[in-house]
Backbone bond lengths (Angstrom), bond angles and torsions (degrees), N, CA, C in turn:
res aa  C-N    CA-C-N  psi(-1)  N-CA   C-N-CA  omega(-1)  CA-C   N-CA-C  phi
1 M - - - 1.552 - - 1.541 107.49 -
2 N 1.260 115.69 139.36 1.434 127.04 -177.40 1.598 103.17 -115.94
3 D 1.421 118.25 116.05 1.370 122.68 -175.81 1.441 109.77 -94.17
4 S 1.393 121.61 7.33 1.384 126.71 -169.32 1.527 108.82 -89.12
5 S 1.305 115.72 4.20 1.561 119.94 -171.81 1.604 108.85 -74.50
6 S 1.153 121.38 -18.01 1.473 118.70 -169.41 1.591 110.20 -83.37
7 A 1.358 112.54 157.82 1.432 117.96 169.93 1.556 114.60 65.56
8 V 1.374 117.85 39.69 1.516 119.86 176.33 1.533 97.55 -90.54
9 P 1.404 115.91 114.90 1.476 120.23 -174.28 1.468 107.62 -68.98
10 A 1.386 112.26 156.96 1.590 124.91 169.46 1.558 102.14 -83.02
11 G 1.356 109.46 157.03 1.423 122.75 171.30 1.508 107.08 109.45
12 P 1.367 116.11 -158.89 1.460 121.75 -174.09 1.534 106.91 -61.09
13 V 1.528 108.44 150.99 1.441 107.48 173.18 1.511 113.29 -82.85
14 P 1.394 114.74 138.28 1.524 119.22 -173.84 1.496 105.54 -69.83
15 D 1.372 115.72 167.90 1.417 120.74 170.80 1.475 107.78 -59.75
16 I 1.290 112.04 148.42 1.563 115.19 175.35 1.548 109.17 -118.45
17 G 1.249 115.75 129.00 1.544 121.96 -168.70 1.502 108.61 -122.45
18 L 1.354 112.36 164.74 1.633 117.63 178.95 1.480 109.57 -139.80
19 L 1.317 112.92 123.95 1.498 123.35 176.51 1.548 106.35 -103.65
20 I 1.320 112.57 130.13 1.468 118.62 -177.09 1.627 106.61 -124.37
21 I 1.321 114.79 111.05 1.509 115.85 -172.07 1.627 108.74 -115.38
22 G 1.350 112.65 137.24 1.411 126.54 176.88 1.311 118.84 151.00
23 D 1.476 119.73 127.85 1.333 122.26 177.49 1.630 116.52 -61.57
24 E 1.291 108.24 -25.78 1.572 111.64 178.09 1.390 114.54 -70.03
25 I 1.406 118.11 -9.25 1.510 118.91 176.38 1.495 109.93 -90.38
26 L 1.365 114.34 -38.06 1.407 123.67 -179.48 1.573 110.47 -74.58
27 S 1.266 122.04 -26.10 1.413 126.58 -179.64 1.539 109.63 -88.56
28 G 1.356 117.00 -14.68 1.538 114.37 -178.88 1.398 111.11 90.49
29 R 1.327 124.55 -0.25 1.455 125.20 -173.81 1.604 104.70 -72.88
30 R 1.289 116.74 -28.39 1.451 119.10 176.95 1.515 105.20 -137.67
31 A 1.265 112.57 144.53 1.575 121.42 171.88 1.464 108.85 -89.80
32 D 1.369 109.02 137.13 1.455 121.98 176.00 1.562 114.05 -68.36
33 K 1.307 116.03 124.35 1.515 122.57 178.67 1.505 107.65 -106.74
34 H 1.318 119.88 -20.97 1.455 121.26 -168.46 1.540 112.85 -63.90
35 L 1.336 114.43 -45.93 1.536 116.67 -173.01 1.510 113.94 -61.75
36 P 1.411 121.10 -43.86 1.422 117.08 179.91 1.492 113.91 -73.61
37 K 1.399 117.73 -28.87 1.446 124.85 177.04 1.575 109.04 -69.56
38 V 1.318 118.25 -46.30 1.395 115.34 177.99 1.481 121.75 -66.87
39 I 1.334 114.18 -34.81 1.391 121.33 164.56 1.524 112.03 -59.91
40 E 1.202 123.16 -39.28 1.449 128.44 179.39 1.702 110.88 -63.82
41 M 1.485 107.01 -45.50 1.516 115.32 -179.40 1.386 109.52 -62.46
42 L 1.490 116.46 -49.01 1.441 122.14 177.86 1.536 116.54 -51.16
43 G 1.380 111.51 -49.66 1.468 117.67 -171.40 1.443 107.95 -71.19
44 Q 1.305 123.62 -31.24 1.414 124.10 175.83 1.463 111.26 -61.70
45 R 1.269 119.02 -23.35 1.593 124.05 177.58 1.645 114.20 -110.45
46 G 1.297 107.96 24.52 1.496 112.14 176.06 1.515 112.79 62.22
47 L 1.301 118.12 31.13 1.499 122.36 175.18 1.473 109.28 -122.87
48 A 1.382 112.75 168.73 1.489 114.68 -175.33 1.549 108.37 -139.85
49 L 1.356 113.01 147.81 1.502 118.17 176.42 1.706 103.66 -80.59
50 A 1.320 108.23 132.54 1.434 115.86 177.92 1.517 112.78 -90.35
51 W 1.342 117.50 -34.75 1.451 122.78 177.36 1.592 110.78 -163.01
52 S 1.308 113.29 164.34 1.432 122.98 176.61 1.492 113.01 -146.69
53 Q 1.352 120.64 148.79 1.393 126.40 -172.61 1.634 109.34 -138.42
54 F 1.343 114.63 133.04 1.472 113.59 175.16 1.573 105.54 -109.52
55 M 1.359 111.60 141.61 1.444 117.34 177.43 1.507 113.68 -137.42
56 G 1.319 118.01 149.84 1.490 119.75 171.09 1.516 113.85 -76.94
57 D 1.330 122.36 -172.67 1.372 125.15 167.96 1.505 117.40 -88.19
58 D 1.310 112.88 64.89 1.514 127.02 -179.59 1.556 106.02 -111.89
59 P 1.371 111.81 102.75 1.507 114.52 178.34 1.598 113.72 -48.15
60 R 1.280 115.29 -46.49 1.482 117.58 -176.59 1.386 112.78 -56.89
61 R 1.436 116.69 -47.77 1.491 119.85 -174.15 1.508 108.24 -68.94
62 I 1.376 114.70 -37.83 1.528 116.36 -172.24 1.507 103.29 -66.08
63 T 1.234 114.32 -49.84 1.499 119.04 -175.39 1.526 108.36 -51.80
64 E 1.313 113.42 -52.25 1.530 117.04 -170.88 1.616 109.03 -62.04
65 V 1.415 112.17 -42.82 1.474 112.83 179.29 1.445 115.42 -66.71
66 L 1.250 119.75 -37.95 1.402 128.42 174.06 1.636 114.17 -61.16
67 R 1.414 110.37 -39.56 1.530 114.90 177.02 1.494 108.05 -67.09
68 Q 1.304 120.10 -42.55 1.487 123.69 176.43 1.501 110.46 -59.48
69 T 1.385 115.78 -44.30 1.420 118.60 -171.73 1.599 106.63 -66.27
70 F 1.259 111.98 -48.52 1.469 119.48 -175.21 1.693 112.27 -57.85
71 A 1.320 106.55 -27.22 1.536 112.20 -177.14 1.521 105.78 -78.60
72 G 1.252 124.47 -7.11 1.539 128.91 -176.89 1.631 110.74 -92.27
73 T 1.280 108.59 -155.22 1.284 115.08 -179.28 1.625 114.13 -133.99
74 D 1.313 115.18 9.03 1.452 125.10 -173.04 1.515 108.21 -74.60
75 V 1.474 115.86 159.40 1.435 120.56 164.04 1.583 103.74 -105.24
76 V 1.371 110.01 131.56 1.479 113.39 -169.29 1.580 105.98 -130.96
77 F 1.283 115.83 145.12 1.397 125.65 171.55 1.555 111.25 -104.56
78 C 1.187 123.61 130.04 1.446 124.88 -171.68 1.594 105.42 -125.27
79 C 1.294 118.54 119.28 1.375 121.52 -175.85 1.552 110.45 -115.69
80 G 1.352 113.63 123.95 1.473 118.51 173.24 1.406 119.36 107.43
81 G 1.279 124.00 146.31 1.396 131.70 175.54 1.493 120.97 82.31
82 I 1.442 115.13 20.71 1.502 114.55 -172.54 1.547 105.20 -107.60
83 G 1.317 119.42 17.36 1.457 124.06 174.15 1.628 111.64 -74.11
84 A 1.256 116.14 -168.11 1.432 120.85 177.87 1.451 117.72 -124.54
85 T 1.427 116.77 29.69 1.434 122.56 172.66 1.611 107.78 -94.65
86 P 1.370 111.20 167.89 1.486 114.99 -172.75 1.613 113.33 -59.94
87 D 1.428 116.86 -22.82 1.364 118.21 -178.18 1.541 115.25 -93.31
88 D 1.151 115.76 10.45 1.583 126.00 -178.94 1.546 109.27 -105.60
89 H 1.386 111.23 109.15 1.524 109.53 -169.34 1.614 105.45 -124.96
90 T 1.395 117.86 3.76 1.544 115.11 -166.43 1.524 108.28 -69.98
91 R 1.344 118.47 -36.89 1.429 117.53 179.05 1.737 118.74 -60.44
92 Q 1.343 101.77 -38.58 1.454 109.61 178.08 1.505 110.68 -77.16
93 C 1.290 124.44 -35.48 1.426 131.22 174.58 1.521 112.20 -64.30
94 A 1.265 116.28 -36.98 1.550 121.39 177.75 1.503 104.68 -64.89
95 A 1.338 119.91 -49.65 1.466 121.86 -174.95 1.744 106.64 -65.62
96 A 1.235 111.92 -43.81 1.592 112.41 179.91 1.555 108.17 -60.14
97 A 1.482 117.24 -44.47 1.422 116.06 -177.48 1.564 110.85 -64.08
98 L 1.261 117.73 -32.42 1.507 118.59 -179.83 1.579 112.83 -85.48
99 G 1.326 116.56 -12.24 1.524 121.34 -177.75 1.579 110.24 71.52
100 V 1.359 118.39 32.25 1.431 120.25 176.03 1.543 109.29 -116.95
101 D 1.301 112.13 171.01 1.505 117.99 172.59 1.507 110.75 -87.55
102 L 1.459 111.14 163.99 1.488 117.91 175.02 1.568 102.39 -97.61
103 V 1.396 109.22 141.98 1.526 116.89 175.84 1.485 108.91 -144.89
104 L 1.310 116.87 152.90 1.442 119.83 -176.21 1.538 102.71 -76.83
105 H 1.318 117.79 121.78 1.392 129.59 178.00 1.590 108.96 -63.17
106 P 1.302 129.35 125.22 1.335 124.66 -175.52 1.541 113.19 -70.15
107 Q 1.310 121.04 -31.76 1.432 126.58 177.93 1.603 106.77 -72.83
108 A 1.333 115.37 -40.51 1.478 118.21 -179.64 1.526 108.75 -68.83
109 K 1.295 120.62 -32.37 1.502 123.26 174.99 1.479 109.14 -60.57
110 V 1.331 116.21 -50.41 1.550 115.94 -175.35 1.540 104.50 -60.84
111 L 1.328 121.52 -47.39 1.484 121.57 -174.73 1.518 113.55 -63.21
112 I 1.285 116.23 -31.84 1.538 118.38 -177.21 1.562 108.89 -79.91
113 E 1.382 113.61 -32.98 1.405 115.04 175.04 1.540 108.77 -71.39
114 E 1.311 120.40 -34.22 1.463 119.47 177.55 1.525 106.33 -64.98
115 R 1.168 122.23 -40.62 1.467 123.17 176.63 1.520 114.24 -60.90
116 M 1.219 112.48 -44.57 1.554 118.66 176.59 1.515 113.69 -57.91
117 R 1.409 111.10 -46.00 1.507 114.13 176.87 1.500 112.70 -65.75
118 D 1.301 122.47 -34.44 1.468 129.28 171.84 1.438 110.55 -55.66
119 V 1.275 118.36 -47.34 1.495 126.60 -177.31 1.491 110.71 -69.47
120 A 1.307 114.99 -46.01 1.566 115.60 172.82 1.373 111.42 -61.75
121 M 1.309 127.21 -44.32 1.442 125.11 175.55 1.486 112.80 -60.57
122 E 1.196 120.31 -40.19 1.587 125.76 177.90 1.478 107.11 -63.33
123 Q 1.286 117.91 -31.94 1.537 119.92 -179.39 1.487 115.94 -96.97
124 G 1.474 113.31 2.71 1.379 113.15 175.23 1.435 115.60 78.19
125 Q 1.285 117.23 14.47 1.537 121.20 -179.16 1.554 112.54 -112.07
126 A 1.290 109.12 168.70 1.468 109.64 175.81 1.493 110.26 -95.20
127 Y 1.419 116.01 149.73 1.478 119.14 -169.49 1.444 102.82 -86.32
128 D 1.320 115.40 129.05 1.435 124.70 172.28 1.496 113.18 -123.01
129 P 1.339 113.52 104.29 1.439 121.94 -176.37 1.449 118.88 -63.50
130 D 1.404 112.32 -26.08 1.497 110.93 178.71 1.546 114.07 -102.27
131 R 1.299 114.75 25.05 1.536 124.03 172.02 1.462 100.36 -71.27
132 P 1.333 123.78 132.79 1.489 125.39 178.63 1.498 116.40 -49.89
133 D 1.267 117.72 -39.25 1.637 117.06 -179.88 1.482 105.24 -69.84
134 N 1.244 121.45 -38.66 1.498 115.43 176.84 1.463 117.47 -72.27
135 V 1.251 116.90 -29.22 1.507 112.67 172.51 1.465 108.19 -74.89
136 H 1.318 125.10 -29.51 1.430 124.58 170.53 1.479 114.83 -58.17
137 R 1.312 115.30 -39.92 1.486 117.13 -178.60 1.499 117.51 -70.56
138 L 1.379 117.29 -11.24 1.477 121.12 167.76 1.396 110.98 -66.93
139 N 1.305 126.38 -17.59 1.490 126.01 178.29 1.443 110.41 -65.92
140 M 1.328 118.19 -20.83 1.505 119.92 -178.84 1.498 109.41 -73.93
141 G 1.377 117.16 -6.13 1.539 123.23 173.37 1.409 113.41 -108.73
142 V 1.312 119.21 11.87 1.450 123.08 178.90 1.468 108.89 -88.86
143 F 1.298 117.32 109.76 1.510 120.34 -172.10 1.627 109.01 -127.35
144 P 1.344 113.74 163.77 1.479 114.51 175.00 1.518 112.00 -59.41
145 V 1.325 115.85 143.27 1.397 122.28 176.63 1.513 112.96 -51.95
146 G 1.347 113.34 131.69 1.391 119.26 -175.89 1.534 120.36 89.42
147 A 1.378 110.26 -2.19 1.549 110.16 179.28 1.517 116.08 -70.78
148 D 1.177 117.41 163.88 1.448 123.84 178.63 1.484 103.42 -117.90
149 I 1.410 117.23 147.83 1.502 116.93 179.93 1.417 115.28 -91.66
150 I 1.329 116.67 158.71 1.503 125.97 172.55 1.456 106.83 -115.57
151 A 1.364 119.14 117.29 1.387 125.98 178.62 1.466 112.19 -54.71
152 N 1.359 119.39 140.13 1.424 120.06 169.74 1.454 116.60 -115.52
153 P 1.347 122.00 106.83 1.319 122.52 -169.46 1.530 115.16 -75.76
154 Y 1.307 116.96 -3.07 1.473 119.06 -178.38 1.511 107.32 -87.53
155 N 1.223 123.70 -49.42 1.442 128.95 -177.94 1.437 123.51 -131.85
156 K 1.388 114.39 -1.86 1.514 125.94 179.81 1.445 111.30 78.84
157 I 1.404 123.52 -9.56 1.441 118.15 179.41 1.561 108.85 -76.49
158 P 1.325 114.46 107.75 1.586 118.83 -170.86 1.597 114.68 -68.00
159 G 1.283 106.16 155.14 1.469 111.24 159.91 1.550 111.27 -99.70
160 F 1.239 115.91 -164.92 1.547 115.36 -172.69 1.622 108.33 -149.77
161 S 1.314 109.12 157.93 1.532 116.28 173.90 1.583 106.60 -129.53
162 C 1.502 106.03 144.01 1.315 116.41 175.70 1.610 112.73 -128.09
163 E 1.176 114.57 153.06 1.496 116.56 172.98 1.483 112.55 -113.56
164 G 1.379 119.12 138.54 1.387 122.40 -177.98 1.597 113.10 -92.64
165 P 1.310 116.43 174.36 1.449 118.29 -178.16 1.608 108.90 -67.36
166 G 1.233 119.46 -27.56 1.517 120.83 178.09 1.566 113.01 -79.30
167 G 1.342 112.48 -6.47 1.595 109.61 -176.29 1.485 109.46 110.34
168 A 1.266 116.06 -22.60 1.571 118.11 -170.72 1.483 104.63 -60.08
169 K 1.411 115.51 145.18 1.547 121.29 166.26 1.376 113.18 -118.73
170 I 1.323 118.09 127.50 1.509 120.17 176.03 1.405 104.35 -111.81
171 H 1.351 118.57 133.35 1.413 131.81 176.73 1.660 108.78 -105.10
172 F 1.256 115.98 111.30 1.507 122.50 -167.92 1.638 104.68 -98.38
173 V 1.343 122.58 116.72 1.382 127.49 -175.26 1.465 106.34 -125.87
174 P 1.320 122.73 163.33 1.511 125.37 173.18 1.442 113.99 -64.89
175 G 1.233 115.29 166.80 1.538 118.65 178.08 1.484 111.66 -85.36
176 F 1.361 123.27 -12.19 1.350 123.35 -179.86 1.574 110.24 -77.46
177 P 1.266 117.66 124.16 1.530 122.96 -179.05 1.555 112.58 -54.94
178 V 1.196 119.62 -43.46 1.492 127.20 -178.36 1.548 107.30 -57.24
179 M 1.254 119.77 -26.11 1.490 126.24 179.66 1.496 110.46 -99.29
180 A 1.281 117.08 -53.43 1.443 121.76 -171.80 1.559 115.75 -64.06
181 W 1.314 111.18 -43.40 1.563 114.38 -176.57 1.468 107.82 -63.28
182 P 1.351 124.35 -57.30 1.533 114.00 178.13 1.497 117.31 -59.14
183 M 1.321 119.88 -23.68 1.333 117.94 176.02 1.505 112.90 -77.18
184 I 1.264 121.15 -35.50 1.459 122.88 166.76 1.509 116.80 -61.05
185 E 1.308 111.80 -38.68 1.511 116.89 177.40 1.579 109.52 -63.85
186 S 1.385 113.53 -39.68 1.437 114.08 -173.54 1.452 109.47 -66.42
187 L 1.344 122.27 -27.61 1.445 129.08 175.45 1.472 107.69 -74.92
188 L 1.271 123.42 -47.50 1.521 124.38 -179.65 1.574 113.89 -64.32
189 D 1.384 110.38 -29.87 1.524 110.69 177.72 1.569 111.52 -102.08
190 G 1.225 117.56 2.70 1.577 121.44 175.05 1.513 104.91 -100.46
191 P 1.491 105.91 -104.55 1.412 111.57 -168.76 1.597 117.41 -62.82
192 Y 1.336 109.77 -16.83 1.542 114.67 -176.79 1.507 114.79 -108.55
193 R 1.308 112.57 11.58 1.597 116.78 178.65 1.384 106.98 -59.96
194 C 1.300 126.09 -33.66 1.528 128.34 -173.04 1.397 109.79 -62.98
195 W 1.428 116.53 -16.53 1.430 119.16 -177.24 1.566 114.01 -94.13
196 H 1.228 118.39 -11.14 1.545 127.36 -176.82 1.552 106.24 -49.07
197 G 1.298 110.88 130.46 1.508 120.00 -179.00 1.486 115.60 79.01
198 A 1.344 122.09 -7.78 1.417 125.29 -176.49 1.475 113.40 -64.68
199 Q 1.298 122.32 -36.31 1.432 130.30 179.63 1.445 115.06 -102.27
200 Q 1.354 119.84 24.90 1.393 123.13 -177.19 1.558 112.84 -57.48
201 R 1.239 122.21 125.35 1.506 128.95 -175.58 1.449 115.24 -127.28
202 Q 1.253 114.18 143.85 1.544 124.84 172.39 1.378 114.68 -114.09
203 E 1.228 124.06 147.11 1.457 126.16 160.69 1.492 116.44 -117.54
204 R 1.361 118.87 139.56 1.543 115.71 -179.56 1.672 95.53 -134.64
205 S 1.230 115.14 128.28 1.401 119.52 177.03 1.675 112.11 -144.54
206 V 1.364 107.11 170.49 1.443 112.03 -178.83 1.477 111.44 -144.31
207 V 1.322 119.28 146.09 1.445 119.46 178.74 1.528 110.36 -85.81
208 V 1.420 108.11 131.13 1.556 116.65 -175.39 1.431 105.84 -116.68
209 F 1.333 113.87 104.66 1.489 122.12 -179.19 1.445 114.63 -62.29
210 G 1.365 114.43 126.18 1.450 118.29 175.75 1.596 118.91 62.23
211 G 1.370 109.08 15.68 1.389 112.98 -174.30 1.594 113.65 -74.39
212 L 1.268 116.42 156.90 1.487 119.32 178.69 1.586 108.41 -118.79
213 E 1.346 111.24 126.18 1.395 120.97 -178.68 1.662 115.95 -47.79
214 A 1.336 106.21 -51.32 1.483 114.91 -176.83 1.512 107.35 -57.76
215 T 1.306 119.27 -42.46 1.532 117.87 177.79 1.394 117.03 -68.33
216 L 1.377 118.46 -25.79 1.440 121.43 178.51 1.515 113.29 -92.79
217 T 1.294 120.27 -15.07 1.473 118.78 -178.26 1.427 119.53 -49.95
218 P 1.380 122.07 -44.66 1.364 122.56 176.59 1.524 114.22 -55.85
219 L 1.305 114.72 -42.54 1.556 115.89 174.60 1.467 112.97 -65.84
220 M 1.301 117.22 -30.88 1.664 117.05 179.22 1.493 105.24 -71.17
221 L 1.422 119.90 -39.78 1.394 112.33 179.94 1.554 115.70 -73.38
222 Q 1.206 115.14 -27.70 1.476 120.86 175.54 1.572 111.44 -60.84
223 V 1.356 114.26 -44.92 1.464 119.64 -174.92 1.703 100.28 -69.06
224 E 1.270 120.27 -44.26 1.455 114.32 -178.64 1.512 111.94 -64.07
225 R 1.333 120.94 -28.26 1.435 122.83 -179.97 1.571 111.88 -69.57
226 D 1.347 107.70 -33.25 1.561 115.26 -171.22 1.577 109.13 -93.81
227 H 1.242 115.77 -15.11 1.473 115.10 -177.39 1.556 112.62 -137.14
228 P 1.314 116.28 149.99 1.515 118.40 179.46 1.599 107.81 -83.29
229 V 1.169 114.29 69.42 1.581 123.51 178.02 1.471 113.67 -138.16
230 K 1.319 118.57 170.36 1.564 122.13 165.96 1.411 109.91 -110.73
231 V 1.375 116.42 136.17 1.405 117.15 176.25 1.438 109.44 -101.41
232 F 1.289 119.60 140.28 1.471 123.17 -178.57 1.520 112.23 -125.47
233 S 1.337 116.60 156.11 1.430 121.41 -178.01 1.542 108.14 -137.16
234 L 1.287 115.61 123.93 1.457 115.94 179.25 1.519 109.85 -125.51
235 P 1.460 115.03 97.97 1.382 115.02 -179.36 1.459 118.09 -75.58
236 S 1.261 120.54 155.10 1.519 125.07 169.64 1.470 112.92 -141.48
237 V 1.333 118.60 139.89 1.367 122.91 -169.00 1.611 111.86 -110.39
238 D 1.467 112.81 -17.38 1.435 116.19 -178.04 1.497 111.45 -143.73
239 H 1.366 120.87 42.73 1.309 126.91 -178.52 1.579 108.17 -64.75
240 P 1.325 119.30 138.06 1.543 119.47 -168.81 1.407 111.71 -79.23
241 V 1.333 118.48 -9.64 1.496 121.70 -179.89 1.593 110.87 -117.75
242 H 1.274 113.59 -40.57 1.596 115.12 -176.20 1.503 110.76 -107.00
243 G 1.347 119.85 1.32 1.449 118.26 176.45 1.560 110.14 61.74
244 R 1.354 120.82 -150.47 1.348 123.02 179.94 1.513 108.55 -75.02
245 H 1.454 113.88 125.75 1.401 117.53 -176.32 1.615 106.13 -160.66
246 I 1.342 109.45 176.02 1.551 118.92 173.37 1.569 107.25 -127.24
247 E 1.330 117.45 123.07 1.402 118.31 168.45 1.619 105.61 -82.99
248 L 1.176 115.80 114.73 1.502 119.24 -172.81 1.549 106.16 -120.06
249 G 1.339 112.12 128.44 1.490 115.80 179.27 1.446 113.67 -161.50
250 V 1.399 111.28 -172.31 1.436 118.76 -176.40 1.638 106.29 -135.31
251 K 1.356 110.19 154.35 1.484 114.52 178.89 1.388 112.10 -149.19
252 G 1.325 118.56 155.54 1.430 123.28 -173.59 1.510 111.31 149.67
253 D 1.335 118.76 -161.04 1.533 122.33 179.18 1.473 110.10 -54.40
254 P 1.390 125.98 134.91 1.372 130.06 -175.01 1.537 108.55 -55.93
255 G 1.298 112.29 -38.08 1.567 115.27 -177.06 1.549 111.08 -64.29
256 A 1.323 122.51 -24.84 1.464 123.88 -176.27 1.494 109.71 -99.02
257 V 1.330 119.47 -25.21 1.438 123.66 -171.14 1.615 110.21 -62.84
258 N 1.300 114.11 -44.22 1.566 113.10 -173.53 1.533 113.08 -65.72
259 A 1.323 116.73 -39.30 1.433 116.74 -177.61 1.581 109.86 -72.83
260 A 1.454 116.40 -30.87 1.472 115.86 -179.39 1.558 107.67 -76.53
261 F 1.338 122.14 -34.94 1.444 124.06 177.64 1.497 109.10 -64.78
262 S 1.332 119.71 -35.91 1.466 120.47 -179.94 1.559 108.08 -63.93
263 D 1.278 115.88 -43.90 1.515 119.85 179.80 1.607 109.35 -67.45
264 L 1.257 114.70 -37.44 1.480 116.91 176.12 1.577 108.01 -61.61
265 L 1.290 119.71 -52.31 1.436 117.39 177.66 1.477 117.50 -58.11
266 A 1.255 117.52 -37.65 1.469 124.68 179.75 1.561 102.30 -65.54
267 G 1.244 125.15 -44.23 1.361 125.40 -178.71 1.524 114.55 -62.96
268 L 1.306 113.39 -41.91 1.471 122.84 177.19 1.480 110.51 -64.25
269 E 1.363 119.24 -39.70 1.501 120.67 169.91 1.418 115.48 -59.31
270 R 1.308 118.43 -38.46 1.480 122.15 -177.78 1.507 106.82 -67.42
271 H 1.357 117.18 -33.68 1.464 122.75 178.06 1.474 113.91 -71.97
272 G 1.434 116.53 -12.75 1.325 119.11 -177.18 1.564 115.41 78.77
273 A 1.380 111.86 19.94 1.509 117.14 -170.17 1.560 105.80 -71.79
274 R 1.387 113.91 151.36 1.434 120.89 -177.09 1.627 100.16 -100.91
275 L 1.418 113.43 113.14 1.476 114.70 178.17 1.353 125.23 -103.84
276 G 1.350 116.93 151.65 1.452 120.23 -175.35 1.453 102.95 -109.70
277 P 1.506 111.16 -146.76 1.452 118.81 -169.56 1.541 108.60 -68.32
278 E 1.366 114.69 158.25 1.428 125.13 175.93 1.502 106.56 -107.01
279 M 1.263 121.13 154.24 1.365 128.46 -173.13 1.614 114.21 -138.43
280 V 1.220 120.70 141.61 1.419 125.14 179.96 1.570 110.61 -128.46
281 R 1.360 118.71 125.46 1.430 117.22 -174.53 1.609 101.72 -130.82
282 N 1.309 119.25 128.15 1.424 122.96 171.10 1.540 112.74 -97.41
283 Q 1.311 115.17 134.40 1.506 113.39 -173.62 1.553 104.21 -122.00
């Protein structure tokens, strides 16, 4: 069961963010896989990631970032640090950021006990709830007061969701992709299903051979003034096929992109630019 399905507000879709926590990512011991996967999952549903941030296992920094995020209005997925070992601080930092206590969530307790029974059965042992390691495992269900749980289909150990005073919702999931990704998908296809397609975006771009960004900047600014799109410029100095060039384009709502791109092409022609292939990407 996922109790995070309530209170999805009507109106525009808020910015969607991603927090990734863990010293092992910043030290290079493990390569992050969450960022590209979350971008992919959102894109498949016509949604887009507005921002992402990496943090180490520093309680002070985690608490401050969570406090700032809770004060906003974004929907945020937070991966990592919700275990019960000494280097896991996310649950405690979330409570500190909200100014509330940590308590054992009753539904989380049931799920964790179910998992412990399953493991004992798999190992051919009797389940002893009072064994010290089993008592310690219940700490994985100690969440900030008022938290909702996020079901974990991999091993039943839940994540949790909290809402801040500004309306932001942060969904906390484990750092393990095999657990985190299905949990994030359950939210995207559950409480946030009503937002599918709301941030559908398209990119149209063209290769400009030998172009100089400084020369083309006034054109880019003019296109953004005239159309509700973003203009982007991706220069390359040693492309194996196109050599020195700029990929210049516009992105935004598909209904606005075509007109903006036509004006961009017209402006490039006035500049006498030498143009290459055009590209279209749907996001």
